[in-house]
N, C-alpha and C positions, 0 to 999 in steps of 0.2 A: 402588358401592364406592368410587370415586375420590374422592367427596365425604366419605367416612366420617371421615378424619383432621381435615378442616377443621371438621366439625360437633363432633367431640370437643374440639378447640381452643376452639370458640365457647362450648360448654357450660362448660368450664373458665373461660373469661373472664368469663361471666355470674356464676358462682359467686364469683369473685374480686370483681367489681364490687359485689355486694350484701352481701358478708361484713361489711364494717364497720358496716353499718346494721342488723344483727340482734343481739339479745342473745347473748353467748357463754356466760353462766352466771349463777348466782345466788349471792348473799352476804348473809346476814342478812335474809332475806326480800325482797331487792330484786335485780333483775336487773343485770347489768353487761355492758359492751361498749364498742367504741371511741367510739360516738355518745355515750353517756352519760359515759364517762370524761373526754372532752374538756371537759366542763362542770366537772370536779372537779380541774383541773390546777394550781390555785393553789399547793398546798403544794410543787409541783415546784421553783420558784424563779423565775428571771427570765423574762420574756416569751419570750426566745429559746429558753430550755429548754422551756417550754410548747409553743411552736410546733414544736419539734423532735419532741417526743413525739407531738404530734397528727399531723404529717406522717407519721411512722413507723407509727401506727396505721391511717392512711387510705391508705398505700401500695398495699394490695391493690385499692382501688378505682381508683386511677390506672392500675395495672397492667392491670387488667381492661378498662378503657376503651381504652388504646392497643393491646392485643392484639385487641379487637374491630375496632378501625379497620384493623389491619394484616392480619388473617387471615380475617376473616369475610365475604369477598366474592371473586368470582371474579377480578376484575382485580388485578394485582400492586400491592402497596402503592407509593405514590409516595416520593420522597426525604424530604419533610417528615415523613411518618408514621414512616419508617424511622429518621429522625434523632431523632425523639421517643421511639421504642422504645429506642434506644441510651441516650438520656438517662435513661429510667426504669431501665434495666439498671444503668447506673453508679451512680445514686442508691441503688438497692436493694443493690448490691455494697458501696457505701461504709457504708451504714447497718448492714447486717448484719456486716460485718467489724469495724467499730467496736464493736458489741455484743459479738461474740465475743471481742475483745481485752480489753474490760473484764471480761467473765465469767472469762476465762482468768487475768487479773491477780488478781482476787478469790480464784480458786482457789488460786493460788500463795501468796497471803497468808493463806489459811485463812478467808477471810471470805465465800466464796460460799455461796448458799443450798443446802442439801442437795437441794432439789427441782429444781436445775438440773444434769443429769447432765454430767460432764466431757466425755463423747464428743460430746454436742450442742454444748457450748460450742466444742470444737475444730473441729466441722463448721461452725458459724456463722462461725468465722474464716477456714477454709481454702476452703470452697466459693466464697464470693464472690470471694476473690482469684483463684481459678483461673478461673472463668467470665468474671469482669470483665477479667482479663488477656488471656484468649484473644480476647475481643471487641475489646479495645484493640488487640492485635497485628493482628487482621484489618483494623481500621479504618486503622491506619498503614501496613499493607501494600498499601493501595489497593483493598481488597475491598468498600468501600462501595457502589460503582456496580453491581457485579455481584451484591450480596447481595439476597436476598428478604426479610431480616429474620427468617428462620425460627430461626436460631441465637440471636439476641437474645431471641426470644419463648420459646424452650425454656429458656434460662437464666433468664429472668424467672419462668417457672413453677416451676423448681426452687427458686429463692431464696424465692418467696412460700410455697411449700409448706413450706420449712424454717422460715420466719417462724411460719406457723400452727402447725407441730408445737412450736416453742419456747414459744408462748403456752399451748398445751395442757399442756406438760411443765414448768411452773414460771414461765412468763413472766407469767401473770396474778397469781400469788402475789406476785412481785416488784413489779410495777406497782401493785397494789392496796395493798400495804403502804407504797409510795412516796407514795401520795396519802391515807395515813391511813385507809384502809378496812381495818378489823381483822376477822378471821374466817378461816374455811376456804371458799374458793370452790369451787363445785361446777359443773363444765362441763355445758353444755346442748348440744342438736343445733346450734345457731347457731355453735358453735366449729369445726365441722367444714368448712363451705364453703370457707374460705380454704385449708387444706392439700389438700382434696380438689380443689378448683379449680386449684390450681397444678400438682398431679400430672396432671390431665387436659390442661392446656395443654401440659406437657412431652411427654406420651404422644402427643397429637395431632401435635405438630410432629415427634417421632421417627418416628411411623408415615408421615407425609408424605414422608419422605426414604428410605423403604424402597421401592425400585423393584420392581414385579412382575417375576418371572423370565420371560424370553421363552420361549415354547413351543418345544420342540425336535421337529423333524419326524423321526420315527423310521421312516417308510415307506421301503421300499427304491426307489431311483430306477428307473424304467421305461426301456425302450429300450435 
């Protein structure tokens, strides 16, 4: 039972790792997903913008790899792996908070797509700021040497789950229209590994921090 949370985290990390490489849905008789979309990013604009979108789409793969390196072994993660975990967390926080800010700005201007719920846009903005801010405070407060990296992995799981939910709830509509793919996208099973994997990573790390309650000896003392 002691290894149960670790295996939950590992399963979630594997789902995150493979999620960008499987089709997420179908549009006009063709499948779409991060891997295929990267080859169609020319309409996005500058090479920097194209690289940014590609990195955002493949963020789950990087997150899954670093979570596997940090959590899926019995020995505690070393400082290099923990530093990379924090780097992925800060990158995810910045990317999602920026996306949330853009969506909220469009909502205020009346230009947001109706397929992007306001509550989701607000969550995309606030959750990265909260989790990234707590991680930064712990780092500045000198907690890096004492940390196992668990909070960073839990935060990564929550953020990547949020990213996957956004793609399911209007994100692909926006992205496909941005690259001139016209039509109504239909989600497939491949769209679920990212949100499911993120939630499993977060659940595994949360369960690992729940210490079993010590047994209480209720037998009367003899003698």
